[in-house]
N, C-alpha and C positions, 0 to 999 in steps of 0.2 A: 563263284565257287565252281570248280570243275571236278568231275570224277568219271571214271569208267566203271561199267557194271554189266552184269548179265542177269537174265531173269530165269531163276530156277523154277522147277515145277511147284515147289511150295509157295514161292513168291507169286507165281502166276495165279495159283488157286486163291491165295489170300487177297490179291488185287481184284480178282473177279468177284469174290464175296463182298469186298468193300464197295465195289461198284454197285452190286445188287442192293446192298443196304442203303447206300446213298441215293440211288435212283428211286427206291421204293419207300423212302422215309415218310412216315405218317400214313401210308396206305397199306402197309403190310399186315397189320393186325386186323384192320377192317376187312380187307380182301379175304384173309384167311378165315375169319369168322363167317363171312357170307358163303364161302365155298363149303365150309364144314356144315353150316346150317342147311344148305341145299342138299348135301349128302344125307343128313339126318332126315330131311323131308322124303327123300327117295327111299330110305330104309323104312320109314313109317308107312308109306304108301305100299311098299312091297309086303310088309308084315300084315297089314289090314286088308290087302287085296284078296278077294274070295274066288280066285281062279286056280285051275290046276295045270296051267301050262308053264312055259319057261319065262314069261314076262316078269313075275315077281322075283324069281331067282336072279335074272339079269339086272333088274332094278336094284335089288339088294347089293349085288356086287358093284354096280356103278356107284351107289350111295357110299359104300365102304371106300371105294377109290377116291371119291370126292372128299370124304372126311380125312383120309390119309394125306391127300394133297393139301388140304387146309392146314393140317398140323405141321407137316414138314417145312412149309414155307415160313413158319415161325422160328425155325432153327436153321438159317441158311448156311452157317459155317459147317455144321455137321452134314447136312444133306447135299448142298451144292458144292462144298469143298471137294468131296469125293468125285463128283461129276466133272468138275473143272480140271482135276488132275488128269483125267482120261483125255481131255481135249488138248492138253499141252503138247503131246507129240505131234499133233496135226497142225499146231499153230505156227510152226516154223521158227520158234524162238530158241529151241534147244541148241546150245553151243554158240549163239550169236552174242557178240559184244556190242555195247553201245557207249557213246560218250555223251555226257550231259553237262550243260553249262546253265547255272541258275544264278539270277541276279534279281534286283528289285523290279525289273520290267517284266520278267517271266522266265521261261526256261526254253532251252533248245536241246534237242536230242538228235544225234546223228548215228547212223549205223545201217548196214545192209544197203548202202548206196543211196540212202534217203536222209533228208534232214527235216525235222519238224520244229517249228518255232511257234510257241504258244505264249502269248501275253497273259499275265495274271487276270486281266479283265475278261478274258475269254474262257477261263476255267469254269466249267459248269458245275462239276461236283469234285470235292476233295475230301479225302478221308485218310486215316492212318490206323495201323495197329502196331503190335510189338515188332513186326518184321518188315513192313513196307509202308511207303507213302503211295497213295493212288490219286491221280488227277485225271479228269476227263475234260477234254476241250478240243475244239477244231476237228470234231469227228473221230477222235481217237482216245484211247485210254493209255495212260502212262503209269508204269509201275516202277518205283525206285526202291530197291532193297536197302534196308538200313545197314546191313552188314558191310556195305561198300562205303559207308560214310563214317567219319569220326564223330565223337560225341558233340564237338563244337559245330561240325557241319550239320548234324541232325538238328541241333538247336537253331542254327541260322536258317535252315530249310523250313523249319516249323514257323519261325517268326516271319519269314518272307511270305509264306502261304497264308498265314493268319491275318496279315495286315491288308490283304486284298479283299 
């Protein structure tokens, strides 16, 4: 199967969020809980500290920041999606076209004077949502927008990725 595609800002953000979710699978809730509990500990120390200087105020603010950081990592689409949209313009992907070839051995992507060949056996993380397929392998992340694929191609793509 062959197709040409571009990576839009929405697809870029969706792919980055999928990569984050895939690479943190199983650790996200545990890490968030530890960070939030540390923040709570900082706040408790600040509240029960019997000094009149700036230390309790700074400790309270730091604790609040840790709790916020622990909570937002539980919702990566909402928090990181906005952040990744800002990075898109500096990524160099705006207006670039790519050509992909996908078969039972893997996929190859060419564009911008470069070609990447990734066998399915070297794909480290794979994920998808309603708008993109995301694969990570050979030191790179590959985002394929579903709007560039027909329904049959999407099904074939899904089957090829799932069998590996």
